[in-house]
C-alpha positions as CSV (number, residue, x, y, z in Angstrom):
1,M,-2.5,16.2,1.4
2,F,-4.1,16.5,-2.0
3,N,-6.3,14.1,-3.8
4,L,-4.9,12.2,-6.8
5,K,-7.9,9.8,-7.3
6,G,-8.3,9.0,-10.9
7,K,-4.7,9.9,-11.7
8,V,-1.9,7.5,-12.8
9,A,1.7,7.8,-11.6
10,L,4.7,6.1,-13.1
11,V,7.5,5.9,-10.5
12,T,11.0,4.8,-11.6
13,G,13.8,3.6,-9.4
14,V,11.8,1.7,-6.8
15,G,14.3,-1.1,-6.2
16,S,15.3,0.0,-2.7
17,P,12.8,0.0,0.2
18,E,14.7,2.9,1.7
19,G,14.9,4.9,-1.5
20,I,13.1,8.0,-2.7
21,G,11.4,6.1,-5.5
22,F,9.6,3.7,-3.1
23,A,8.8,6.5,-0.7
24,S,7.3,8.6,-3.5
25,A,5.2,5.6,-4.8
26,K,3.8,5.1,-1.3
27,L,2.8,8.7,-0.9
28,L,1.3,8.9,-4.3
29,A,-0.8,5.8,-3.6
30,K,-1.9,7.3,-0.3
31,A,-3.1,10.3,-2.2
32,G,-5.2,8.1,-4.4
33,A,-3.2,7.6,-7.5
34,K,-2.9,4.3,-9.4
35,I,0.8,3.4,-9.2
36,F,3.0,1.8,-11.8
37,I,6.5,1.1,-10.5
38,T,9.8,0.2,-12.3
39,S,13.3,-0.7,-11.4
40,T,16.4,-2.0,-13.1
41,T,16.8,-4.8,-10.4
42,K,14.7,-7.8,-9.5
43,R,14.0,-6.3,-6.1
44,I,11.1,-4.6,-7.7
45,L,9.0,-7.7,-7.2
46,E,9.4,-7.3,-3.4
47,R,8.2,-3.7,-3.6
48,E,5.1,-4.7,-5.5
49,K,3.8,-6.6,-2.5
50,R,4.3,-3.7,-0.1
51,T,2.4,-1.0,-1.9
């Protein structure tokens, strides 16, 4: 895995916990990036607590 420390990632479509957006956000965070997530649903508030 590569190092993204000091980088920022904006990930859209993170409303579903089984979706590619949430999975991508988790991987980017593991690589060290600071994550900003967005969604068109209120489920995004649940994702915020898991990352």
